[in-house]
N, C-alpha and C positions, 0 to 999 in steps of 0.2 A: 331906804335910809337905815333901817335896822341892820341890814347886811353890811353896809359901809361901816357902821359903828362897831359891829362884831369883828370885822376885818382889822380895823384900827386897833381894837383891843388885843387881838392876837399878835399883831405885828409888834406892839410895844412890849410884849412878853417873850418874844423869841430871844434866844441867847445870841450874843454877838457872833458874827461870822457864820451864822446858820444859813441855810438856803432861804432865799427870799421869795415867798409866794407872790403871785400876781393876781390882781383882781380884774377880771374881764367881765364886762356887762354887755349882754346881747339884747338888743331891742331898742326901740325909739318911742318916745312919747313926751307928754307935756312936762314930766318931772326931770327930763334929762339935763337941762341947763342947771337946775338946782343941784342935782347930784354931782355934776361936774364941778360946780363951785364948792361944794362940801369937800370933795376929794382934794381939790386944789388947796383949800384952807387947811386941811389936815395933812398935807404933803403926801397924799396917797397917789402913787403912780398907777392909776387905774386906766384900763383900756376900754374905751366905749366903742364897740363894734357897730352899733346901729342896727338897723333891721337886716336880718339874714333870713334866707329861705333855702329850701332844697338842700343840695349837697353842702353848701356853706354852713347852714344851720346844723346839719347832721355832724359835720366835722367839728364844729364848736362844741356840741354836746359830747361827742366822743372823746375830745381831748381834755375835758374837764375832770378834775379830781373830786370836786364838790359841785353839786348842782343844787341851786336854791331858787 
């Protein structure tokens, strides 16, 4: 939840027409439905990848600019 709040905070302070960061969440668990609802409420176009492993997980980590 803190990560979504921080992302929302940053997005609201970006200058107009700047590059638009994407929030990608990898993993699956009991909080996913709540986090998806929070993103929808805040109009955050987050990508929920779900559970990844092996090469798919390695590629997700390697393509991230920020890992939290």
